[in-house]
N, CA, C and O atoms as a GROMACS GRO file, in nm:
protein
  524
    1MET      N    1  31.625  -1.518   2.579
    1MET     CA    2  31.502  -1.554   2.514
    1MET      C    3  31.426  -1.426   2.479
    1MET      O    4  31.418  -1.334   2.560
    2THR      N    5  31.370  -1.422   2.361
    2THR     CA    6  31.295  -1.306   2.315
    2THR      C    7  31.164  -1.352   2.251
    2THR      O    8  31.164  -1.442   2.167
    3ASN      N    9  31.055  -1.289   2.291
    3ASN     CA   10  30.926  -1.316   2.227
    3ASN      C   11  30.924  -1.248   2.091
    3ASN      O   12  30.958  -1.130   2.079
    4LEU      N   13  30.885  -1.322   1.990
    4LEU     CA   14  30.871  -1.265   1.856
    4LEU      C   15  30.724  -1.244   1.819
    4LEU      O   16  30.694  -1.188   1.713
    5SER      N   17  30.635  -1.289   1.904
    5SER     CA   18  30.491  -1.275   1.879
    5SER      C   19  30.425  -1.215   2.002
    5SER      O   20  30.487  -1.202   2.108
    6VAL      N   21  30.299  -1.178   1.987
    6VAL     CA   22  30.222  -1.119   2.097
    6VAL      C   23  30.097  -1.203   2.118
    6VAL      O   24  30.028  -1.239   2.023
    7ILE      N   25  30.068  -1.233   2.244
    7ILE     CA   26  29.943  -1.301   2.278
    7ILE      C   27  29.865  -1.206   2.367
    7ILE      O   28  29.912  -1.165   2.473
    8THR      N   29  29.745  -1.171   2.324
    8THR     CA   30  29.663  -1.078   2.400
    8THR      C   31  29.561  -1.156   2.485
    8THR      O   32  29.539  -1.275   2.464
    9ASP      N   33  29.501  -1.086   2.580
    9ASP     CA   34  29.397  -1.146   2.662
    9ASP      C   35  29.284  -1.197   2.574
    9ASP      O   36  29.255  -1.140   2.468
   10THR      N   37  29.220  -1.305   2.619
   10THR     CA   38  29.117  -1.372   2.540
   10THR      C   39  28.985  -1.374   2.615
   10THR      O   40  28.980  -1.414   2.732
   11LEU      N   41  28.879  -1.332   2.549
   11LEU     CA   42  28.743  -1.349   2.599
   11LEU      C   43  28.688  -1.470   2.526
   11LEU      O   44  28.666  -1.464   2.405
   12TYR      N   45  28.666  -1.580   2.598
   12TYR     CA   46  28.628  -1.707   2.536
   12TYR      C   47  28.484  -1.742   2.573
   12TYR      O   48  28.451  -1.759   2.690
   13TYR      N   49  28.399  -1.753   2.470
   13TYR     CA   50  28.260  -1.792   2.491
   13TYR      C   51  28.250  -1.944   2.486
   13TYR      O   52  28.274  -2.007   2.383
   14ILE      N   53  28.214  -2.001   2.600
   14ILE     CA   54  28.207  -2.145   2.618
   14ILE      C   55  28.109  -2.206   2.517
   14ILE      O   56  27.998  -2.156   2.499
   15ALA      N   57  28.152  -2.314   2.453
   15ALA     CA   58  28.072  -2.389   2.355
   15ALA      C   59  28.031  -2.306   2.234
   15ALA      O   60  27.946  -2.349   2.156
   16GLU      N   61  28.088  -2.188   2.218
   16GLU     CA   62  28.057  -2.102   2.103
   16GLU      C   63  28.183  -2.077   2.019
   16GLU      O   64  28.178  -2.087   1.896
   17ASP      N   65  28.294  -2.046   2.084
   17ASP     CA   66  28.415  -2.005   2.012
   17ASP      C   67  28.492  -2.121   1.949
   17ASP      O   68  28.566  -2.100   1.854
   18GLY      N   69  28.474  -2.240   2.000
   18GLY     CA   70  28.547  -2.354   1.944
   18GLY      C   71  28.696  -2.345   1.973
   18GLY      O   72  28.738  -2.288   2.073
   19LEU      N   73  28.774  -2.402   1.884
   19LEU     CA   74  28.918  -2.413   1.904
   19LEU      C   75  28.988  -2.278   1.881
   19LEU      O   76  28.970  -2.214   1.777
   20VAL      N   77  29.067  -2.238   1.980
   20VAL     CA   78  29.151  -2.119   1.968
   20VAL      C   79  29.296  -2.166   1.977
   20VAL      O   80  29.334  -2.236   2.071
   21ASN      N   81  29.376  -2.128   1.878
   21ASN     CA   82  29.517  -2.168   1.874
   21ASN      C   83  29.606  -2.052   1.913
   21ASN      O   84  29.590  -1.941   1.863
   22TYR      N   85  29.700  -2.079   2.002
   22TYR     CA   86  29.805  -1.983   2.035
   22TYR      C   87  29.933  -2.043   1.977
   22TYR      O   88  29.974  -2.153   2.014
   23GLU      N   89  29.997  -1.969   1.886
   23GLU     CA   90  30.116  -2.019   1.818
   23GLU      C   91  30.230  -1.919   1.837
   23GLU      O   92  30.269  -1.850   1.742
   24PRO      N   93  30.285  -1.912   1.959
   24PRO     CA   94  30.391  -1.816   1.987
   24PRO      C   95  30.522  -1.854   1.918
   24PRO      O   96  30.546  -1.970   1.887
   25THR      N   97  30.604  -1.753   1.895
   25THR     CA   98  30.738  -1.775   1.842
   25THR      C   99  30.837  -1.702   1.930
   25THR      O  100  30.807  -1.596   1.985
   26TRP      N  101  30.956  -1.760   1.943
   26TRP     CA  102  31.062  -1.703   2.024
   26TRP      C  103  31.193  -1.711   1.947
   26TRP      O  104  31.204  -1.780   1.846
   27SER      N  105  31.291  -1.638   1.997
   27SER     CA  106  31.428  -1.654   1.947
   27SER      C  107  31.521  -1.658   2.068
   27SER      O  108  31.487  -1.611   2.176
   28HIS      N  109  31.638  -1.716   2.046
   28HIS     CA  110  31.739  -1.716   2.152
   28HIS      C  111  31.877  -1.707   2.088
   28HIS      O  112  31.896  -1.746   1.973
   29THR      N  113  31.971  -1.656   2.164
   29THR     CA  114  32.102  -1.625   2.108
   29THR      C  115  32.190  -1.748   2.091
   29THR      O  116  32.274  -1.750   2.001
   30GLU      N  117  32.174  -1.850   2.174
   30GLU     CA  118  32.257  -1.970   2.166
   30GLU      C  119  32.175  -2.081   2.101
   30GLU      O  120  32.107  -2.158   2.170
   31VAL      N  121  32.182  -2.090   1.970
   31VAL     CA  122  32.096  -2.178   1.892
   31VAL      C  123  32.113  -2.325   1.928
   31VAL      O  124  32.014  -2.399   1.926
   32GLY      N  125  32.232  -2.372   1.961
   32GLY     CA  126  32.255  -2.514   1.988
   32GLY      C  127  32.220  -2.557   2.129
   32GLY      O  128  32.223  -2.677   2.158
   33CYS      N  129  32.187  -2.466   2.216
   33CYS     CA  130  32.159  -2.500   2.355
   33CYS      C  131  32.018  -2.556   2.371
   33CYS      O  132  31.926  -2.514   2.301
   34PRO      N  133  32.000  -2.652   2.463
   34PRO     CA  134  31.867  -2.712   2.478
   34PRO      C  135  31.765  -2.615   2.537
   34PRO      O  136  31.796  -2.532   2.623
   35ILE      N  137  31.643  -2.629   2.487
   35ILE     CA  138  31.533  -2.546   2.535
   35ILE      C  139  31.414  -2.636   2.567
   35ILE      O  140  31.407  -2.751   2.524
   36GLU      N  141  31.321  -2.581   2.643
   36GLU     CA  142  31.197  -2.652   2.669
   36GLU      C  143  31.082  -2.553   2.665
   36GLU      O  144  31.099  -2.434   2.693
   37TYR      N  145  30.966  -2.604   2.628
   37TYR     CA  146  30.845  -2.523   2.619
   37TYR      C  147  30.752  -2.564   2.733
   37TYR      O  148  30.726  -2.683   2.753
   38LEU      N  149  30.703  -2.465   2.807
   38LEU     CA  150  30.623  -2.492   2.926
   38LEU      C  151  30.500  -2.403   2.930
   38LEU      O  152  30.495  -2.299   2.864
   39VAL      N  153  30.401  -2.445   3.007
   39VAL     CA  154  30.283  -2.364   3.032
   39VAL      C  155  30.248  -2.380   3.179
   39VAL      O  156  30.260  -2.489   3.236
   40SER      N  157  30.205  -2.270   3.240
   40SER     CA  158  30.165  -2.273   3.381
   40SER      C  159  30.048  -2.178   3.399
   40SER      O  160  30.012  -2.103   3.309
   41ARG      N  161  29.992  -2.183   3.518
   41ARG     CA  162  29.881  -2.093   3.553
   41ARG      C  163  29.920  -2.017   3.678
   41ARG      O  164  29.980  -2.072   3.770
   42ILE      N  165  29.886  -1.889   3.680
   42ILE     CA  166  29.914  -1.805   3.796
   42ILE      C  167  29.783  -1.786   3.871
   42ILE      O  168  29.688  -1.729   3.817
   43VAL      N  169  29.779  -1.832   3.995
   43VAL     CA  170  29.660  -1.824   4.079
   43VAL      C  171  29.697  -1.751   4.208
   43VAL      O  172  29.785  -1.796   4.282
   44ASP      N  173  29.631  -1.639   4.234
   44ASP     CA  174  29.660  -1.557   4.353
   44ASP      C  175  29.808  -1.523   4.363
   44ASP      O  176  29.865  -1.525   4.472
   45GLY      N  177  29.869  -1.492   4.249
   45GLY     CA  178  30.008  -1.450   4.246
   45GLY      C  179  30.109  -1.563   4.252
   45GLY      O  180  30.230  -1.538   4.253
   46VAL      N  181  30.063  -1.688   4.257
   46VAL     CA  182  30.153  -1.803   4.266
   46VAL      C  183  30.146  -1.883   4.136
   46VAL      O  184  30.038  -1.921   4.091
   47GLU      N  185  30.262  -1.906   4.076
   47GLU     CA  186  30.267  -1.983   3.952
   47GLU      C  187  30.273  -2.132   3.984
   47GLU      O  188  30.347  -2.175   4.072
   48ARG      N  189  30.194  -2.211   3.910
   48ARG     CA  190  30.191  -2.355   3.931
   48ARG      C  191  30.162  -2.425   3.799
   48ARG      O  192  30.109  -2.363   3.706
   49PRO      N  193  30.198  -2.555   3.788
   49PRO     CA  194  30.165  -2.629   3.666
   49PRO      C  195  30.014  -2.642   3.649
   49PRO      O  196  29.938  -2.629   3.746
   50LEU      N  197  29.970  -2.668   3.526
   50LEU     CA  198  29.828  -2.691   3.502
   50LEU      C  199  29.785  -2.822   3.568
   50LEU      O  200  29.860  -2.919   3.571
   51THR      N  201  29.664  -2.822   3.621
   51THR     CA  202  29.608  -2.944   3.677
   51THR      C  203  29.561  -3.034   3.562
   51THR      O  204  29.548  -2.986   3.449
   52PRO      N  205  29.537  -3.162   3.588
   52PRO     CA  206  29.484  -3.248   3.481
   52PRO      C  207  29.352  -3.196   3.422
   52PRO      O  208  29.329  -3.210   3.302
   53GLU      N  209  29.266  -3.136   3.505
   53GLU     CA  210  29.140  -3.079   3.456
   53GLU      C  211  29.166  -2.960   3.363
   53GLU      O  212  29.098  -2.945   3.262
   54GLU      N  213  29.263  -2.876   3.398
   54GLU     CA  214  29.298  -2.761   3.314
   54GLU      C  215  29.364  -2.806   3.183
   54GLU      O  216  29.349  -2.739   3.081
   55GLN      N  217  29.435  -2.917   3.187
   55GLN     CA  218  29.500  -2.969   3.067
   55GLN      C  219  29.400  -3.023   2.966
   55GLN      O  220  29.433  -3.041   2.849
   56ILE      N  221  29.278  -3.047   3.009
   56ILE     CA  222  29.172  -3.086   2.914
   56ILE      C  223  29.128  -2.963   2.834
   56ILE      O  224  29.096  -2.973   2.716
   57VAL      N  225  29.126  -2.848   2.900
   57VAL     CA  226  29.084  -2.722   2.837
   57VAL      C  227  29.197  -2.662   2.756
   57VAL      O  228  29.175  -2.609   2.647
   58LEU      N  229  29.318  -2.669   2.808
   58LEU     CA  230  29.438  -2.614   2.743
   58LEU      C  231  29.532  -2.728   2.708
   58LEU      O  232  29.592  -2.789   2.797
   59VAL      N  233  29.546  -2.756   2.581
   59VAL     CA  234  29.633  -2.864   2.536
   59VAL      C  235  29.763  -2.802   2.484
   59VAL      O  236  29.762  -2.724   2.389
   60HIS      N  237  29.874  -2.838   2.549
   60HIS     CA  238  30.004  -2.779   2.520
   60HIS      C  239  30.091  -2.877   2.441
   60HIS      O  240  30.100  -2.995   2.475
   61ASP      N  241  30.153  -2.826   2.337
   61ASP     CA  242  30.248  -2.905   2.259
   61ASP      C  243  30.389  -2.868   2.306
   61ASP      O  244  30.437  -2.758   2.280
   62ASP      N  245  30.454  -2.960   2.377
   62ASP     CA  246  30.585  -2.927   2.434
   62ASP      C  247  30.699  -2.938   2.332
   62ASP      O  248  30.815  -2.923   2.368
   63THR      N  249  30.667  -2.965   2.204
   63THR     CA  250  30.770  -2.967   2.101
   63THR      C  251  30.788  -2.832   2.033
   63THR      O  252  30.893  -2.804   1.975
   64ASN      N  253  30.683  -2.746   2.039
   64ASN     CA  254  30.695  -2.615   1.975
   64ASN      C  255  30.634  -2.501   2.060
   64ASN      O  256  30.642  -2.385   2.022
   65GLY      N  257  30.575  -2.536   2.174
   65GLY     CA  258  30.521  -2.434   2.264
   65GLY      C  259  30.380  -2.388   2.232
   65GLY      O  260  30.327  -2.302   2.300
   66TRP      N  261  30.319  -2.444   2.129
   66TRP     CA  262  30.185  -2.401   2.092
   66TRP      C  263  30.083  -2.452   2.193
   66TRP      O  264  30.105  -2.552   2.262
   67LEU      N  265  29.972  -2.381   2.201
   67LEU     CA  266  29.870  -2.410   2.300
   67LEU      C  267  29.733  -2.400   2.233
   67LEU      O  268  29.706  -2.305   2.160
   68ASP      N  269  29.648  -2.498   2.258
   68ASP     CA  270  29.511  -2.497   2.205
   68ASP      C  271  29.412  -2.483   2.320
   68ASP      O  272  29.425  -2.549   2.423
   69LEU      N  273  29.312  -2.396   2.301
   69LEU     CA  274  29.205  -2.373   2.397
   69LEU      C  275  29.074  -2.419   2.335
   69LEU      O  276  29.040  -2.380   2.224
   70ASN      N  277  29.001  -2.503   2.410
   70ASN     CA  278  28.870  -2.547   2.362
   70ASN      C  279  28.793  -2.606   2.479
   70ASN      O  280  28.844  -2.694   2.549
   71THR      N  281  28.671  -2.560   2.500
   71THR     CA  282  28.589  -2.618   2.605
   71THR      C  283  28.441  -2.590   2.580
   71THR      O  284  28.405  -2.490   2.517
   72SER      N  285  28.359  -2.679   2.632
   72SER     CA  286  28.215  -2.656   2.636
   72SER      C  287  28.165  -2.676   2.780
   72SER      O  288  28.047  -2.703   2.802
   73ASP      N  289  28.256  -2.662   2.875
   73ASP     CA  290  28.226  -2.684   3.017
   73ASP      C  291  28.179  -2.554   3.082
   73ASP      O  292  28.259  -2.465   3.110
   74TYR      N  293  28.049  -2.545   3.105
   74TYR     CA  294  27.991  -2.423   3.162
   74TYR      C  295  28.027  -2.401   3.308
   74TYR      O  296  27.995  -2.296   3.363
   75VAL      N  297  28.091  -2.496   3.371
   75VAL     CA  298  28.140  -2.477   3.508
   75VAL      C  299  28.243  -2.364   3.511
   75VAL      O  300  28.262  -2.300   3.614
   76LEU      N  301  28.309  -2.340   3.400
   76LEU     CA  302  28.413  -2.237   3.390
   76LEU      C  303  28.355  -2.096   3.375
   76LEU      O  304  28.430  -1.998   3.380
   77ASP      N  305  28.225  -2.084   3.357
   77ASP     CA  306  28.161  -1.954   3.334
   77ASP      C  307  28.200  -1.854   3.443
   77ASP      O  308  28.183  -1.879   3.562
   78GLY      N  309  28.254  -1.741   3.399
   78GLY     CA  310  28.293  -1.634   3.490
   78GLY      C  311  28.435  -1.644   3.542
   78GLY      O  312  28.484  -1.549   3.605
   79GLU      N  313  28.503  -1.754   3.518
   79GLU     CA  314  28.641  -1.768   3.564
   79GLU      C  315  28.737  -1.691   3.473
   79GLU      O  316  28.714  -1.676   3.353
   80ILE      N  317  28.845  -1.645   3.534
   80ILE     CA  318  28.954  -1.580   3.459
   80ILE      C  319  29.081  -1.654   3.496
   80ILE      O  320  29.120  -1.659   3.613
   81TRP      N  321  29.146  -1.710   3.396
   81TRP     CA  322  29.271  -1.781   3.417
   81TRP      C  323  29.386  -1.695   3.365
   81TRP      O  324  29.381  -1.646   3.252
   82THR      N  325  29.489  -1.676   3.447
   82THR     CA  326  29.612  -1.611   3.403
   82THR      C  327  29.709  -1.721   3.363
   82THR      O  328  29.747  -1.804   3.446
   83ILE      N  329  29.748  -1.720   3.237
   83ILE     CA  330  29.832  -1.825   3.180
   83ILE      C  331  29.971  -1.769   3.150
   83ILE      O  332  29.986  -1.656   3.104
   84ARG      N  333  30.071  -1.850   3.179
   84ARG     CA  334  30.210  -1.816   3.143
   84ARG      C  335  30.259  -1.925   3.048
   84ARG      O  336  30.278  -2.040   3.087
   85LEU      N  337  30.280  -1.886   2.923
   85LEU     CA  338  30.327  -1.975   2.817
   85LEU      C  339  30.469  -1.931   2.784
   85LEU      O  340  30.491  -1.816   2.748
   86PHE      N  341  30.566  -2.024   2.797
   86PHE     CA  342  30.704  -1.976   2.783
   86PHE      C  343  30.799  -2.081   2.728
   86PHE      O  344  30.775  -2.202   2.733
   87MET      N  345  30.910  -2.029   2.675
   87MET     CA  346  31.022  -2.109   2.631
   87MET      C  347  31.136  -2.082   2.729
   87MET      O  348  31.162  -1.966   2.764
   88ARG      N  349  31.201  -2.187   2.773
   88ARG     CA  350  31.308  -2.173   2.873
   88ARG      C  351  31.436  -2.236   2.820
   88ARG      O  352  31.435  -2.343   2.761
   89SER      N  353  31.546  -2.166   2.843
   89SER     CA  354  31.677  -2.222   2.816
   89SER      C  355  31.708  -2.319   2.931
   89SER      O  356  31.718  -2.276   3.046
   90SER      N  357  31.721  -2.446   2.902
   90SER     CA  358  31.727  -2.552   3.004
   90SER      C  359  31.840  -2.534   3.106
   90SER      O  360  31.820  -2.564   3.224
   91PHE      N  361  31.957  -2.488   3.063
   91PHE     CA  362  32.071  -2.480   3.154
   91PHE      C  363  32.102  -2.339   3.201
   91PHE      O  364  32.193  -2.320   3.282
   92SER      N  365  32.032  -2.241   3.152
   92SER     CA  366  32.061  -2.103   3.188
   92SER      C  367  32.021  -2.074   3.333
   92SER      O  368  31.923  -2.128   3.384
   93GLU      N  369  32.099  -1.988   3.396
   93GLU     CA  370  32.066  -1.940   3.530
   93GLU      C  371  32.040  -1.790   3.529
   93GLU      O  372  32.026  -1.727   3.634
   94SER      N  373  32.035  -1.735   3.410
   94SER     CA  374  32.014  -1.593   3.391
   94SER      C  375  31.868  -1.557   3.416
   94SER      O  376  31.779  -1.640   3.392
   95PRO      N  377  31.840  -1.435   3.462
   95PRO     CA  378  31.702  -1.391   3.472
   95PRO      C  379  31.632  -1.386   3.336
   95PRO      O  380  31.510  -1.380   3.328
   96LEU      N  381  31.711  -1.389   3.229
   96LEU     CA  382  31.655  -1.386   3.093
   96LEU      C  383  31.642  -1.526   3.034
   96LEU      O  384  31.635  -1.541   2.911
   97MET      N  385  31.637  -1.629   3.118
   97MET     CA  386  31.630  -1.767   3.069
   97MET      C  387  31.495  -1.802   3.009
   97MET      O  388  31.484  -1.902   2.938
   98ASP      N  389  31.391  -1.722   3.038
   98ASP     CA  390  31.257  -1.747   2.985
   98ASP      C  391  31.214  -1.637   2.890
   98ASP      O  392  31.238  -1.518   2.914
   99GLY      N  393  31.150  -1.677   2.782
   99GLY     CA  394  31.075  -1.585   2.698
   99GLY      C  395  30.929  -1.617   2.724
   99GLY      O  396  30.881  -1.722   2.680
  100ALA      N  397  30.858  -1.531   2.794
  100ALA     CA  398  30.724  -1.567   2.843
  100ALA      C  399  30.615  -1.476   2.788
  100ALA      O  400  30.634  -1.356   2.770
  101HIS      N  401  30.502  -1.538   2.763
  101HIS     CA  402  30.378  -1.468   2.731
  101HIS      C  403  30.285  -1.489   2.851
  101HIS      O  404  30.256  -1.602   2.887
  102VAL      N  405  30.241  -1.382   2.910
  102VAL     CA  406  30.146  -1.390   3.022
  102VAL      C  407  30.018  -1.322   2.976
  102VAL      O  408  30.019  -1.206   2.935
  103PHE      N  409  29.906  -1.395   2.983
  103PHE     CA  410  29.780  -1.342   2.933
  103PHE      C  411  29.665  -1.405   3.011
  103PHE      O  412  29.681  -1.509   3.074
  104ASP      N  413  29.550  -1.338   3.005
  104ASP     CA  414  29.430  -1.387   3.073
  104ASP      C  415  29.334  -1.449   2.973
  104ASP      O  416  29.323  -1.406   2.858
  105ILE      N  417  29.265  -1.552   3.019
  105ILE     CA  418  29.154  -1.610   2.945
  105ILE      C  419  29.031  -1.596   3.034
  105ILE      O  420  29.026  -1.650   3.145
  106GLU      N  421  28.931  -1.523   2.985
  106GLU     CA  422  28.806  -1.506   3.058
  106GLU      C  423  28.701  -1.594   2.992
  106GLU      O  424  28.674  -1.583   2.873
  107PHE      N  425  28.641  -1.682   3.072
  107PHE     CA  426  28.540  -1.775   3.022
  107PHE      C  427  28.402  -1.717   3.047
  107PHE      O  428  28.371  -1.671   3.157
  108ARG      N  429  28.318  -1.719   2.942
  108ARG     CA  430  28.183  -1.665   2.955
  108ARG      C  431  28.081  -1.753   2.885
  108ARG      O  432  28.110  -1.819   2.784
  109ASP      N  433  27.962  -1.752   2.941
  109ASP     CA  434  27.845  -1.808   2.874
  109ASP      C  435  27.795  -1.698   2.781
  109ASP      O  436  27.801  -1.580   2.816
  110ILE      N  437  27.745  -1.734   2.664
  110ILE     CA  438  27.696  -1.635   2.567
  110ILE      C  439  27.585  -1.549   2.626
  110ILE      O  440  27.562  -1.437   2.581
  111CYS      N  441  27.516  -1.601   2.729
  111CYS     CA  442  27.404  -1.527   2.789
  111CYS      C  443  27.449  -1.400   2.862
  111CYS      O  444  27.366  -1.314   2.891
  112TRP      N  445  27.578  -1.386   2.891
  112TRP     CA  446  27.627  -1.264   2.954
  112TRP      C  447  27.595  -1.142   2.868
  112TRP      O  448  27.577  -1.032   2.920
  113ASP      N  449  27.589  -1.160   2.739
  113ASP     CA  450  27.570  -1.048   2.647
  113ASP      C  451  27.426  -1.030   2.605
  113ASP      O  452  27.396  -0.952   2.514
  114SER      N  453  27.335  -1.103   2.669
  114SER     CA  454  27.193  -1.087   2.637
  114SER      C  455  27.147  -0.947   2.675
  114SER      O  456  27.183  -0.895   2.781
  115GLU      N  457  27.068  -0.888   2.590
  115GLU     CA  458  27.012  -0.756   2.620
  115GLU      C  459  26.865  -0.774   2.657
  115GLU      O  460  26.783  -0.817   2.577
  116LEU      N  461  26.836  -0.741   2.781
  116LEU     CA  462  26.699  -0.754   2.829
  116LEU      C  463  26.617  -0.635   2.781
  116LEU      O  464  26.664  -0.522   2.780
  117GLN      N  465  26.494  -0.662   2.743
  117GLN     CA  466  26.405  -0.557   2.696
  117GLN      C  467  26.275  -0.563   2.774
  117GLN      O  468  26.230  -0.669   2.816
  118ALA      N  469  26.217  -0.447   2.793
  118ALA     CA  470  26.088  -0.442   2.862
  118ALA      C  471  25.982  -0.510   2.777
  118ALA      O  472  25.988  -0.511   2.654
  119ALA      N  473  25.884  -0.566   2.846
  119ALA     CA  474  25.775  -0.633   2.775
  119ALA      C  475  25.697  -0.530   2.694
  119ALA      O  476  25.683  -0.414   2.736
  120LYS      N  477  25.645  -0.572   2.578
  120LYS     CA  478  25.562  -0.486   2.495
  120LYS      C  479  25.423  -0.549   2.488
  120LYS      O  480  25.408  -0.666   2.452
  121PHE      N  481  25.325  -0.472   2.523
  121PHE     CA  482  25.188  -0.521   2.523
  121PHE      C  483  25.116  -0.466   2.400
  121PHE      O  484  25.133  -0.350   2.363
  122ASP      N  485  25.035  -0.552   2.338
  122ASP     CA  486  24.961  -0.511   2.219
  122ASP      C  487  24.839  -0.425   2.254
  122ASP      O  488  24.803  -0.334   2.179
  123LEU      N  489  24.777  -0.455   2.366
  123LEU     CA  490  24.657  -0.380   2.406
  123LEU      C  491  24.695  -0.263   2.495
  123LEU      O  492  24.776  -0.276   2.587
  124LYS      N  493  24.634  -0.148   2.467
  124LYS     CA  494  24.660  -0.031   2.551
  124LYS      C  495  24.563  -0.025   2.667
  124LYS      O  496  24.595   0.032   2.772
  125THR      N  497  24.445  -0.083   2.649
  125THR     CA  498  24.346  -0.086   2.756
  125THR      C  499  24.291  -0.228   2.765
  125THR      O  500  24.297  -0.306   2.669
  126ALA      N  501  24.238  -0.260   2.879
  126ALA     CA  502  24.178  -0.392   2.898
  126ALA      C  503  24.046  -0.376   2.971
  126ALA      O  504  24.035  -0.292   3.060
  127LEU      N  505  23.947  -0.453   2.935
  127LEU     CA  506  23.817  -0.453   3.000
  127LEU      C  507  23.806  -0.578   3.086
  127LEU      O  508  23.833  -0.689   3.040
  128TYR      N  509  23.766  -0.559   3.208
  128TYR     CA  510  23.745  -0.669   3.299
  128TYR      C  511  23.598  -0.674   3.340
  128TYR      O  512  23.539  -0.571   3.371
  129ASP      N  513  23.542  -0.789   3.341
  129ASP     CA  514  23.404  -0.809   3.384
  129ASP      C  515  23.405  -0.835   3.534
  129ASP      O  516  23.438  -0.946   3.577
  130VAL      N  517  23.371  -0.735   3.613
  130VAL     CA  518  23.372  -0.748   3.759
  130VAL      C  519  23.230  -0.775   3.806
  130VAL      O  520  23.139  -0.703   3.764
  131TRP      N  521  23.206  -0.872   3.887
  131TRP     CA  522  23.073  -0.908   3.935
  131TRP      C  523  23.035  -0.828   4.052
  131TRP      O  524  22.925  -0.845   4.106
   0.00000   0.00000   0.00000
């Protein structure tokens, strides 16, 4: 299996960026052999299938391996997901049985990029009536 495309890390602004499409392409030497398209998440160095909650955010098409990202769930703010999107030769036992894209998705609220500014006062002096 060989990756023909590149997927880079994604900085995703929740409820701002909308739909992001990942459309990877692969090639393999044995064209007639069965293949499958899979997606998983790597958490603390352990690869596992997506949970039903994660599948709402990441919708995978198992007929071509494409993946769609879309969310407005601010609970994800600050999370970083390591995703493994891959094509696998179904019967291969070779270490080269997968063509995999591994990339990070960082979820952010747009407020992370707010630039705070010091207050500006119009008056340079103030008079107070003290009794």
